[in-house]
PDB file of N, CA, C and O in Angstrom:
ATOM      1  N   MET A   1     132.940 130.349 110.022  1.00  0.00           N
ATOM      2  CA  MET A   1     131.859 129.612 109.937  1.00  0.00           C
ATOM      3  C   MET A   1     130.254 130.240 109.478  1.00  0.00           C
ATOM      4  O   MET A   1     129.208 129.594 109.516  1.00  0.00           O
ATOM      5  N   ASP A   2     130.392 131.455 109.111  1.00  0.00           N
ATOM      6  CA  ASP A   2     129.466 132.136 108.981  1.00  0.00           C
ATOM      7  C   ASP A   2     128.960 131.877 106.966  1.00  0.00           C
ATOM      8  O   ASP A   2     127.857 131.872 106.421  1.00  0.00           O
ATOM      9  N   GLU A   3     130.383 131.700 106.403  1.00  0.00           N
ATOM     10  CA  GLU A   3     130.369 131.178 105.112  1.00  0.00           C
ATOM     11  C   GLU A   3     129.631 129.909 105.134  1.00  0.00           C
ATOM     12  O   GLU A   3     129.172 129.734 104.006  1.00  0.00           O
ATOM     13  N   MET A   4     129.316 128.953 105.918  1.00  0.00           N
ATOM     14  CA  MET A   4     128.882 127.699 105.795  1.00  0.00           C
ATOM     15  C   MET A   4     127.481 127.685 105.751  1.00  0.00           C
ATOM     16  O   MET A   4     126.954 126.629 105.403  1.00  0.00           O
ATOM     17  N   GLN A   5     126.613 128.856 106.096  1.00  0.00           N
ATOM     18  CA  GLN A   5     125.378 129.024 105.856  1.00  0.00           C
ATOM     19  C   GLN A   5     125.086 128.767 104.614  1.00  0.00           C
ATOM     20  O   GLN A   5     124.061 128.116 104.412  1.00  0.00           O
ATOM     21  N   ASN A   6     125.978 129.246 103.357  1.00  0.00           N
ATOM     22  CA  ASN A   6     125.492 129.069 102.427  1.00  0.00           C
ATOM     23  C   ASN A   6     125.933 127.846 101.861  1.00  0.00           C
ATOM     24  O   ASN A   6     125.615 127.908 100.674  1.00  0.00           O
ATOM     25  N   TRP A   7     126.446 126.865 102.066  1.00  0.00           N
ATOM     26  CA  TRP A   7     126.705 125.662 101.765  1.00  0.00           C
ATOM     27  C   TRP A   7     125.195 124.853 101.767  1.00  0.00           C
ATOM     28  O   TRP A   7     124.200 125.094 102.451  1.00  0.00           O
ATOM     29  N   HIS A   8     125.467 123.584 100.521  1.00  0.00           N
ATOM     30  CA  HIS A   8     124.734 122.676 100.537  1.00  0.00           C
ATOM     31  C   HIS A   8     124.475 122.296 102.036  1.00  0.00           C
ATOM     32  O   HIS A   8     125.288 122.531 102.930  1.00  0.00           O
ATOM     33  N   GLU A   9     123.468 121.789 102.191  1.00  0.00           N
ATOM     34  CA  GLU A   9     123.249 121.064 103.564  1.00  0.00           C
ATOM     35  C   GLU A   9     124.137 119.482 103.768  1.00  0.00           C
ATOM     36  O   GLU A   9     124.517 118.952 104.813  1.00  0.00           O
ATOM     37  N   GLN A  10     124.261 119.060 102.478  1.00  0.00           N
ATOM     38  CA  GLN A  10     125.185 117.703 102.881  1.00  0.00           C
ATOM     39  C   GLN A  10     126.749 118.243 103.216  1.00  0.00           C
ATOM     40  O   GLN A  10     127.509 117.533 103.875  1.00  0.00           O
ATOM     41  N   TYR A  11     127.115 119.417 102.760  1.00  0.00           N
ATOM     42  CA  TYR A  11     128.191 119.637 103.185  1.00  0.00           C
ATOM     43  C   TYR A  11     128.297 120.390 104.670  1.00  0.00           C
ATOM     44  O   TYR A  11     129.245 120.355 105.455  1.00  0.00           O
ATOM     45  N   ARG A  12     127.148 121.013 104.790  1.00  0.00           N
ATOM     46  CA  ARG A  12     127.272 121.820 106.248  1.00  0.00           C
ATOM     47  C   ARG A  12     127.385 120.525 107.216  1.00  0.00           C
ATOM     48  O   ARG A  12     128.116 120.523 108.207  1.00  0.00           O
ATOM     49  N   GLU A  13     126.504 119.313 106.785  1.00  0.00           N
ATOM     50  CA  GLU A  13     126.642 118.379 107.617  1.00  0.00           C
ATOM     51  C   GLU A  13     128.240 117.741 107.852  1.00  0.00           C
ATOM     52  O   GLU A  13     128.915 117.560 108.866  1.00  0.00           O
ATOM     53  N   LEU A  14     128.387 117.594 106.968  1.00  0.00           N
ATOM     54  CA  LEU A  14     129.979 116.797 106.894  1.00  0.00           C
ATOM     55  C   LEU A  14     131.057 117.755 107.464  1.00  0.00           C
ATOM     56  O   LEU A  14     132.071 117.290 107.986  1.00  0.00           O
ATOM     57  N   ALA A  15     130.818 119.251 107.356  1.00  0.00           N
ATOM     58  CA  ALA A  15     131.621 120.052 107.946  1.00  0.00           C
ATOM     59  C   ALA A  15     131.237 119.807 109.613  1.00  0.00           C
ATOM     60  O   ALA A  15     132.220 119.715 110.349  1.00  0.00           O
ATOM     61  N   ARG A  16     129.980 119.702 110.213  1.00  0.00           N
ATOM     62  CA  ARG A  16     129.918 119.356 111.605  1.00  0.00           C
ATOM     63  C   ARG A  16     130.907 118.114 111.959  1.00  0.00           C
ATOM     64  O   ARG A  16     131.493 118.052 113.040  1.00  0.00           O
ATOM     65  N   VAL A  17     131.014 117.269 111.081  1.00  0.00           N
ATOM     66  CA  VAL A  17     131.899 116.031 111.340  1.00  0.00           C
ATOM     67  C   VAL A  17     133.073 116.087 111.359  1.00  0.00           C
ATOM     68  O   VAL A  17     133.684 115.846 112.400  1.00  0.00           O
ATOM     69  N   ILE A  18     133.768 116.455 110.090  1.00  0.00           N
ATOM     70  CA  ILE A  18     135.053 116.684 109.907  1.00  0.00           C
ATOM     71  C   ILE A  18     135.786 117.990 110.048  1.00  0.00           C
ATOM     72  O   ILE A  18     137.012 118.080 110.123  1.00  0.00           O
ATOM     73  N   GLY A  19     134.897 119.048 110.080  1.00  0.00           N
ATOM     74  CA  GLY A  19     135.659 120.612 110.210  1.00  0.00           C
ATOM     75  C   GLY A  19     135.265 120.893 108.527  1.00  0.00           C
ATOM     76  O   GLY A  19     135.043 120.024 107.684  1.00  0.00           O
ATOM     77  N   PRO A  20     135.255 122.412 108.334  1.00  0.00           N
ATOM     78  CA  PRO A  20     135.222 123.090 107.205  1.00  0.00           C
ATOM     79  C   PRO A  20     136.370 122.973 106.112  1.00  0.00           C
ATOM     80  O   PRO A  20     136.073 122.917 104.919  1.00  0.00           O
ATOM     81  N   GLY A  21     137.863 122.931 106.604  1.00  0.00           N
ATOM     82  CA  GLY A  21     138.770 122.725 106.245  1.00  0.00           C
ATOM     83  C   GLY A  21     138.886 121.322 105.357  1.00  0.00           C
ATOM     84  O   GLY A  21     139.331 121.214 104.214  1.00  0.00           O
ATOM     85  N   ALA A  22     138.369 120.310 106.194  1.00  0.00           N
ATOM     86  CA  ALA A  22     138.467 118.682 105.397  1.00  0.00           C
ATOM     87  C   ALA A  22     137.288 118.989 104.286  1.00  0.00           C
ATOM     88  O   ALA A  22     137.413 118.854 103.069  1.00  0.00           O
ATOM     89  N   THR A  23     136.179 119.408 104.953  1.00  0.00           N
ATOM     90  CA  THR A  23     135.132 119.519 103.719  1.00  0.00           C
ATOM     91  C   THR A  23     135.321 120.174 102.635  1.00  0.00           C
ATOM     92  O   THR A  23     134.641 119.966 101.630  1.00  0.00           O
ATOM     93  N   LYS A  24     136.291 121.072 102.696  1.00  0.00           N
ATOM     94  CA  LYS A  24     136.448 122.019 101.244  1.00  0.00           C
ATOM     95  C   LYS A  24     137.454 121.147 100.568  1.00  0.00           C
ATOM     96  O   LYS A  24     137.333 120.999  99.351  1.00  0.00           O
ATOM     97  N   LYS A  25     138.553 120.476 101.274  1.00  0.00           N
ATOM     98  CA  LYS A  25     139.217 119.583 100.555  1.00  0.00           C
ATOM     99  C   LYS A  25     138.582 118.354  99.787  1.00  0.00           C
ATOM    100  O   LYS A  25     138.995 118.056  98.666  1.00  0.00           O
ATOM    101  N   LEU A  26     137.562 117.641 100.413  1.00  0.00           N
ATOM    102  CA  LEU A  26     136.933 116.640  99.842  1.00  0.00           C
ATOM    103  C   LEU A  26     135.824 117.301  98.863  1.00  0.00           C
ATOM    104  O   LEU A  26     135.397 116.546  97.990  1.00  0.00           O
ATOM    105  N   CYS A  27     135.409 118.356  98.894  1.00  0.00           N
ATOM    106  CA  CYS A  27     134.495 118.961  97.610  1.00  0.00           C
ATOM    107  C   CYS A  27     135.527 119.291  96.713  1.00  0.00           C
ATOM    108  O   CYS A  27     135.063 119.014  95.606  1.00  0.00           O
ATOM    109  N   ALA A  28     136.876 119.809  96.544  1.00  0.00           N
ATOM    110  CA  ALA A  28     137.528 119.902  95.704  1.00  0.00           C
ATOM    111  C   ALA A  28     138.185 118.868  95.026  1.00  0.00           C
ATOM    112  O   ALA A  28     138.505 118.906  93.838  1.00  0.00           O
ATOM    113  N   TYR A  29     138.423 117.735  95.980  1.00  0.00           N
ATOM    114  CA  TYR A  29     138.614 116.572  95.148  1.00  0.00           C
ATOM    115  C   TYR A  29     137.693 115.613  94.660  1.00  0.00           C
ATOM    116  O   TYR A  29     137.928 114.728  93.838  1.00  0.00           O
ATOM    117  N   PHE A  30     136.625 115.861  95.234  1.00  0.00           N
ATOM    118  CA  PHE A  30     135.669 114.764  94.822  1.00  0.00           C
ATOM    119  C   PHE A  30     134.145 115.541  94.076  1.00  0.00           C
ATOM    120  O   PHE A  30     133.168 114.910  93.674  1.00  0.00           O
ATOM    121  N   GLY A  31     134.307 116.949  94.055  1.00  0.00           N
ATOM    122  CA  GLY A  31     133.063 117.651  93.751  1.00  0.00           C
ATOM    123  C   GLY A  31     132.505 117.014  92.436  1.00  0.00           C
ATOM    124  O   GLY A  31     133.224 116.375  91.667  1.00  0.00           O
ATOM    125  N   GLY A  32     131.442 117.189  92.273  1.00  0.00           N
ATOM    126  CA  GLY A  32     130.782 116.362  91.123  1.00  0.00           C
ATOM    127  C   GLY A  32     130.549 114.889  91.129  1.00  0.00           C
ATOM    128  O   GLY A  32     129.715 114.333  90.414  1.00  0.00           O
ATOM    129  N   SER A  33     131.381 114.255  92.027  1.00  0.00           N
ATOM    130  CA  SER A  33     131.075 112.600  92.082  1.00  0.00           C
ATOM    131  C   SER A  33     130.302 112.397  92.980  1.00  0.00           C
ATOM    132  O   SER A  33     130.158 113.357  93.738  1.00  0.00           O
ATOM    133  N   GLN A  34     129.650 111.381  93.235  1.00  0.00           N
ATOM    134  CA  GLN A  34     128.440 110.736  93.883  1.00  0.00           C
ATOM    135  C   GLN A  34     129.578 109.511  94.618  1.00  0.00           C
ATOM    136  O   GLN A  34     130.263 108.649  94.067  1.00  0.00           O
ATOM    137  N   ILE A  35     129.435 109.843  95.946  1.00  0.00           N
ATOM    138  CA  ILE A  35     130.519 108.526  96.798  1.00  0.00           C
ATOM    139  C   ILE A  35     129.115 107.944  97.907  1.00  0.00           C
ATOM    140  O   ILE A  35     128.140 108.471  98.443  1.00  0.00           O
ATOM    141  N   SER A  36     129.707 106.600  97.836  1.00  0.00           N
ATOM    142  CA  SER A  36     128.790 105.673  98.605  1.00  0.00           C
ATOM    143  C   SER A  36     129.781 105.292  99.667  1.00  0.00           C
ATOM    144  O   SER A  36     130.883 104.865  99.325  1.00  0.00           O
ATOM    145  N   PHE A  37     129.491 105.406 100.813  1.00  0.00           N
ATOM    146  CA  PHE A  37     130.316 104.844 101.992  1.00  0.00           C
ATOM    147  C   PHE A  37     129.640 103.521 102.326  1.00  0.00           C
ATOM    148  O   PHE A  37     128.444 103.562 102.613  1.00  0.00           O
ATOM    149  N   PRO A  38     130.241 102.420 102.318  1.00  0.00           N
ATOM    150  CA  PRO A  38     130.129 101.166 103.017  1.00  0.00           C
ATOM    151  C   PRO A  38     129.862 101.326 104.570  1.00  0.00           C
ATOM    152  O   PRO A  38     130.516 102.020 105.348  1.00  0.00           O
ATOM    153  N   LYS A  39     128.974 100.690 104.800  1.00  0.00           N
ATOM    154  CA  LYS A  39     128.732 100.496 106.481  1.00  0.00           C
ATOM    155  C   LYS A  39     130.239  99.986 107.215  1.00  0.00           C
ATOM    156  O   LYS A  39     130.580 100.505 108.278  1.00  0.00           O
ATOM    157  N   ARG A  40     130.775  99.326 106.801  1.00  0.00           N
ATOM    158  CA  ARG A  40     131.768  98.742 107.425  1.00  0.00           C
ATOM    159  C   ARG A  40     133.213  99.273 106.790  1.00  0.00           C
ATOM    160  O   ARG A  40     133.264  99.512 105.584  1.00  0.00           O
ATOM    161  N   LEU A  41     134.277  99.434 107.555  1.00  0.00           N
ATOM    162  CA  LEU A  41     135.127 100.134 107.072  1.00  0.00           C
ATOM    163  C   LEU A  41     136.289  99.021 106.334  1.00  0.00           C
ATOM    164  O   LEU A  41     137.113  99.280 105.457  1.00  0.00           O
ATOM    165  N   TRP A  42     136.073  97.949 106.903  1.00  0.00           N
ATOM    166  CA  TRP A  42     137.156  96.756 106.366  1.00  0.00           C
ATOM    167  C   TRP A  42     136.411  96.265 105.097  1.00  0.00           C
ATOM    168  O   TRP A  42     135.203  96.267 104.862  1.00  0.00           O
ATOM    169  N   ASP A  43     137.299  95.908 104.457  1.00  0.00           N
ATOM    170  CA  ASP A  43     137.097  94.815 102.984  1.00  0.00           C
ATOM    171  C   ASP A  43     136.642  93.540 103.663  1.00  0.00           C
ATOM    172  O   ASP A  43     137.275  92.951 104.539  1.00  0.00           O
ATOM    173  N   GLN A  44     135.634  93.232 103.227  1.00  0.00           N
ATOM    174  CA  GLN A  44     135.418  91.610 103.807  1.00  0.00           C
ATOM    175  C   GLN A  44     136.145  90.843 103.633  1.00  0.00           C
ATOM    176  O   GLN A  44     136.428  90.296 104.699  1.00  0.00           O
ATOM    177  N   GLN A  45     136.852  90.303 102.525  1.00  0.00           N
ATOM    178  CA  GLN A  45     137.833  89.321 102.301  1.00  0.00           C
ATOM    179  C   GLN A  45     138.993  89.505 103.093  1.00  0.00           C
ATOM    180  O   GLN A  45     139.568  88.582 103.670  1.00  0.00           O
ATOM    181  N   LYS A  46     139.366  90.790 103.125  1.00  0.00           N
ATOM    182  CA  LYS A  46     140.658  90.974 104.463  1.00  0.00           C
ATOM    183  C   LYS A  46     140.130  90.782 105.434  1.00  0.00           C
ATOM    184  O   LYS A  46     140.829  89.961 106.028  1.00  0.00           O
ATOM    185  N   GLU A  47     139.105  91.080 106.147  1.00  0.00           N
ATOM    186  CA  GLU A  47     138.523  91.097 107.273  1.00  0.00           C
ATOM    187  C   GLU A  47     138.544  89.433 107.738  1.00  0.00           C
ATOM    188  O   GLU A  47     139.044  88.960 108.759  1.00  0.00           O
ATOM    189  N   ALA A  48     137.907  88.802 106.755  1.00  0.00           N
ATOM    190  CA  ALA A  48     137.900  87.102 106.846  1.00  0.00           C
ATOM    191  C   ALA A  48     139.066  86.802 106.989  1.00  0.00           C
ATOM    192  O   ALA A  48     139.170  86.049 107.957  1.00  0.00           O
ATOM    193  N   VAL A  49     140.508  87.113 106.267  1.00  0.00           N
ATOM    194  CA  VAL A  49     141.803  86.602 106.679  1.00  0.00           C
ATOM    195  C   VAL A  49     142.071  86.917 108.014  1.00  0.00           C
ATOM    196  O   VAL A  49     142.525  86.044 108.754  1.00  0.00           O
ATOM    197  N   VAL A  50     141.827  88.177 108.467  1.00  0.00           N
ATOM    198  CA  VAL A  50     142.066  88.354 109.808  1.00  0.00           C
ATOM    199  C   VAL A  50     141.277  87.599 110.825  1.00  0.00           C
ATOM    200  O   VAL A  50     142.010  87.052 111.648  1.00  0.00           O
ATOM    201  N   ILE A  51     140.187  87.434 110.987  1.00  0.00           N
ATOM    202  CA  ILE A  51     139.352  86.530 111.535  1.00  0.00           C
ATOM    203  C   ILE A  51     139.617  85.288 111.782  1.00  0.00           C
ATOM    204  O   ILE A  51     139.518  84.864 112.933  1.00  0.00           O
ATOM    205  N   ARG A  52     140.025  84.434 110.678  1.00  0.00           N
ATOM    206  CA  ARG A  52     140.665  83.221 110.559  1.00  0.00           C
ATOM    207  C   ARG A  52     141.883  83.020 111.427  1.00  0.00           C
ATOM    208  O   ARG A  52     141.927  82.159 112.305  1.00  0.00           O
ATOM    209  N   GLU A  53     143.103  84.047 111.079  1.00  0.00           N
ATOM    210  CA  GLU A  53     144.182  83.843 111.797  1.00  0.00           C
ATOM    211  C   GLU A  53     144.111  84.016 113.266  1.00  0.00           C
ATOM    212  O   GLU A  53     144.792  83.370 114.061  1.00  0.00           O
ATOM    213  N   GLU A  54     143.080  85.101 113.638  1.00  0.00           N
ATOM    214  CA  GLU A  54     142.958  85.287 115.232  1.00  0.00           C
ATOM    215  C   GLU A  54     142.359  84.148 115.726  1.00  0.00           C
ATOM    216  O   GLU A  54     142.732  83.753 116.831  1.00  0.00           O
ATOM    217  N   TYR A  55     141.326  83.411 115.005  1.00  0.00           N
ATOM    218  CA  TYR A  55     140.793  82.127 115.276  1.00  0.00           C
ATOM    219  C   TYR A  55     141.704  81.170 115.335  1.00  0.00           C
ATOM    220  O   TYR A  55     141.468  80.479 116.326  1.00  0.00           O
ATOM    221  N   GLN A  56     142.795  80.727 114.653  1.00  0.00           N
ATOM    222  CA  GLN A  56     143.797  79.905 114.620  1.00  0.00           C
ATOM    223  C   GLN A  56     144.841  80.143 115.682  1.00  0.00           C
ATOM    224  O   GLN A  56     145.688  79.336 116.065  1.00  0.00           O
ATOM    225  N   ARG A  57     144.673  81.208 116.039  1.00  0.00           N
ATOM    226  CA  ARG A  57     145.602  81.866 117.154  1.00  0.00           C
ATOM    227  C   ARG A  57     145.191  81.638 118.559  1.00  0.00           C
ATOM    228  O   ARG A  57     145.956  81.889 119.491  1.00  0.00           O
ATOM    229  N   GLY A  58     143.664  81.035 118.773  1.00  0.00           N
ATOM    230  CA  GLY A  58     143.076  80.699 119.652  1.00  0.00           C
ATOM    231  C   GLY A  58     141.929  81.692 120.439  1.00  0.00           C
ATOM    232  O   GLY A  58     141.560  81.562 121.606  1.00  0.00           O
ATOM    233  N   MET A  59     141.512  82.634 119.543  1.00  0.00           N
ATOM    234  CA  MET A  59     140.415  83.479 120.050  1.00  0.00           C
ATOM    235  C   MET A  59     139.145  83.186 119.636  1.00  0.00           C
ATOM    236  O   MET A  59     138.862  83.143 118.439  1.00  0.00           O
ATOM    237  N   SER A  60     138.234  82.950 120.634  1.00  0.00           N
ATOM    238  CA  SER A  60     137.111  82.461 120.643  1.00  0.00           C
ATOM    239  C   SER A  60     135.855  82.981 119.619  1.00  0.00           C
ATOM    240  O   SER A  60     135.797  84.157 119.261  1.00  0.00           O
ATOM    241  N   VAL A  61     134.962  82.071 119.236  1.00  0.00           N
ATOM    242  CA  VAL A  61     134.014  82.701 118.095  1.00  0.00           C
ATOM    243  C   VAL A  61     133.422  83.819 118.723  1.00  0.00           C
ATOM    244  O   VAL A  61     133.180  84.824 118.054  1.00  0.00           O
ATOM    245  N   VAL A  62     133.080  83.750 120.296  1.00  0.00           N
ATOM    246  CA  VAL A  62     132.353  85.080 121.047  1.00  0.00           C
ATOM    247  C   VAL A  62     133.201  86.190 120.867  1.00  0.00           C
ATOM    248  O   VAL A  62     132.692  87.242 120.477  1.00  0.00           O
ATOM    249  N   ALA A  63     134.596  86.121 121.120  1.00  0.00           N
ATOM    250  CA  ALA A  63     135.343  87.132 121.349  1.00  0.00           C
ATOM    251  C   ALA A  63     135.514  87.678 119.817  1.00  0.00           C
ATOM    252  O   ALA A  63     135.358  88.889 119.663  1.00  0.00           O
ATOM    253  N   LEU A  64     135.793  86.959 118.785  1.00  0.00           N
ATOM    254  CA  LEU A  64     135.908  87.569 117.456  1.00  0.00           C
ATOM    255  C   LEU A  64     134.546  88.158 117.479  1.00  0.00           C
ATOM    256  O   LEU A  64     134.672  89.355 117.738  1.00  0.00           O
ATOM    257  N   ALA A  65     133.590  87.913 117.358  1.00  0.00           N
ATOM    258  CA  ALA A  65     132.399  88.388 116.975  1.00  0.00           C
ATOM    259  C   ALA A  65     132.188  89.850 117.860  1.00  0.00           C
ATOM    260  O   ALA A  65     131.698  90.835 117.308  1.00  0.00           O
ATOM    261  N   ARG A  66     132.572  89.868 119.149  1.00  0.00           N
ATOM    262  CA  ARG A  66     132.586  91.084 119.790  1.00  0.00           C
ATOM    263  C   ARG A  66     133.458  92.202 119.289  1.00  0.00           C
ATOM    264  O   ARG A  66     133.194  93.402 119.350  1.00  0.00           O
ATOM    265  N   LYS A  67     134.541  91.638 118.781  1.00  0.00           N
ATOM    266  CA  LYS A  67     135.795  92.584 118.694  1.00  0.00           C
ATOM    267  C   LYS A  67     135.453  93.086 117.044  1.00  0.00           C
ATOM    268  O   LYS A  67     135.769  94.209 116.652  1.00  0.00           O
ATOM    269  N   HIS A  68     134.785  92.105 116.191  1.00  0.00           N
ATOM    270  CA  HIS A  68     134.685  92.525 114.746  1.00  0.00           C
ATOM    271  C   HIS A  68     133.386  93.320 114.716  1.00  0.00           C
ATOM    272  O   HIS A  68     133.385  94.077 113.746  1.00  0.00           O
ATOM    273  N   ASN A  69     132.265  93.405 115.462  1.00  0.00           N
ATOM    274  CA  ASN A  69     130.840  93.728 115.623  1.00  0.00           C
ATOM    275  C   ASN A  69     130.209  92.701 114.692  1.00  0.00           C
ATOM    276  O   ASN A  69     129.411  93.148 113.869  1.00  0.00           O
ATOM    277  N   TYR A  70     130.410  91.603 114.698  1.00  0.00           N
ATOM    278  CA  TYR A  70     129.526  90.263 113.933  1.00  0.00           C
ATOM    279  C   TYR A  70     128.650  89.314 114.949  1.00  0.00           C
ATOM    280  O   TYR A  70     129.131  88.957 116.024  1.00  0.00           O
ATOM    281  N   ALA A  71     127.772  89.059 114.672  1.00  0.00           N
ATOM    282  CA  ALA A  71     126.899  88.003 115.362  1.00  0.00           C
ATOM    283  C   ALA A  71     127.931  86.730 115.298  1.00  0.00           C
ATOM    284  O   ALA A  71     128.783  86.614 114.417  1.00  0.00           O
ATOM    285  N   SER A  72     127.738  85.845 116.302  1.00  0.00           N
ATOM    286  CA  SER A  72     128.762  84.832 116.347  1.00  0.00           C
ATOM    287  C   SER A  72     128.252  83.772 115.261  1.00  0.00           C
ATOM    288  O   SER A  72     129.084  83.074 114.681  1.00  0.00           O
ATOM    289  N   ARG A  73     127.174  83.675 115.042  1.00  0.00           N
ATOM    290  CA  ARG A  73     126.472  83.118 113.584  1.00  0.00           C
ATOM    291  C   ARG A  73     127.346  83.621 112.418  1.00  0.00           C
ATOM    292  O   ARG A  73     127.706  82.747 111.628  1.00  0.00           O
ATOM    293  N   SER A  74     127.732  84.839 112.189  1.00  0.00           N
ATOM    294  CA  SER A  74     128.184  85.507 111.034  1.00  0.00           C
ATOM    295  C   SER A  74     129.746  84.903 111.249  1.00  0.00           C
ATOM    296  O   SER A  74     130.242  84.333 110.278  1.00  0.00           O
ATOM    297  N   ILE A  75     130.358  84.985 112.211  1.00  0.00           N
ATOM    298  CA  ILE A  75     131.652  84.497 112.773  1.00  0.00           C
ATOM    299  C   ILE A  75     131.992  82.904 112.169  1.00  0.00           C
ATOM    300  O   ILE A  75     132.940  82.539 111.474  1.00  0.00           O
ATOM    301  N   ARG A  76     131.128  82.315 112.579  1.00  0.00           N
ATOM    302  CA  ARG A  76     130.927  80.589 112.040  1.00  0.00           C
ATOM    303  C   ARG A  76     131.094  80.408 110.577  1.00  0.00           C
ATOM    304  O   ARG A  76     131.772  79.590 109.957  1.00  0.00           O
ATOM    305  N   ARG A  77     130.134  81.587 110.077  1.00  0.00           N
ATOM    306  CA  ARG A  77     129.872  81.399 108.744  1.00  0.00           C
ATOM    307  C   ARG A  77     131.291  81.926 107.670  1.00  0.00           C
ATOM    308  O   ARG A  77     131.598  81.523 106.548  1.00  0.00           O
ATOM    309  N   ILE A  78     131.854  82.821 108.427  1.00  0.00           N
ATOM    310  CA  ILE A  78     133.246  83.184 107.680  1.00  0.00           C
ATOM    311  C   ILE A  78     134.126  82.076 107.978  1.00  0.00           C
ATOM    312  O   ILE A  78     134.955  81.711 107.145  1.00  0.00           O
ATOM    313  N   LEU A  79     134.002  81.486 109.162  1.00  0.00           N
ATOM    314  CA  LEU A  79     135.140  80.430 109.206  1.00  0.00           C
ATOM    315  C   LEU A  79     134.970  79.303 108.570  1.00  0.00           C
ATOM    316  O   LEU A  79     135.969  78.611 108.379  1.00  0.00           O
ATOM    317  N   ALA A  80     133.617  78.828 108.071  1.00  0.00           N
ATOM    318  CA  ALA A  80     133.283  77.848 107.620  1.00  0.00           C
ATOM    319  C   ALA A  80     133.432  78.017 105.813  1.00  0.00           C
ATOM    320  O   ALA A  80     133.490  77.042 105.064  1.00  0.00           O
ATOM    321  N   ARG A  81     133.463  79.050 105.481  1.00  0.00           N
ATOM    322  CA  ARG A  81     134.059  79.203 103.633  1.00  0.00           C
ATOM    323  C   ARG A  81     134.854  78.850 103.444  1.00  0.00           C
ATOM    324  O   ARG A  81     135.700  78.730 104.331  1.00  0.00           O
ATOM    325  N   PRO A  82     135.092  78.446 102.118  1.00  0.00           N
ATOM    326  CA  PRO A  82     136.423  78.245 101.834  1.00  0.00           C
ATOM    327  C   PRO A  82     137.415  79.216 101.481  1.00  0.00           C
ATOM    328  O   PRO A  82     137.086  80.046 100.634  1.00  0.00           O
ATOM    329  N   GLN A  83     138.744  79.278 102.043  1.00  0.00           N
ATOM    330  CA  GLN A  83     139.744  80.412 101.492  1.00  0.00           C
ATOM    331  C   GLN A  83     139.887  80.703 100.328  1.00  0.00           C
ATOM    332  O   GLN A  83     140.145  79.774  99.563  1.00  0.00           O
ATOM    333  N   ALA A  84     139.786  81.915  99.842  1.00  0.00           N
ATOM    334  CA  ALA A  84     140.103  82.279  98.257  1.00  0.00           C
ATOM    335  C   ALA A  84     141.688  82.131  98.143  1.00  0.00           C
ATOM    336  O   ALA A  84     142.252  82.338  97.069  1.00  0.00           O
TER     337      ALA A  84
END
């Protein structure tokens, strides 16, 4: 852990979350790259497909909103969009 004192702050913070070993692997793989992490893990189009399927199986808009961490209005907007 003493070795981490010499790391860049971003890597020290990452190591606190995922551990030093995983941080070293990420640094070796992505070192020199700039990475942006979207706030949402799911791809929007794929999540919309899942939301439509769950709605068709009878899940309510409110339940979908809770499950997918959206407002009910956003779920209705997703359901109203034409499918690609």
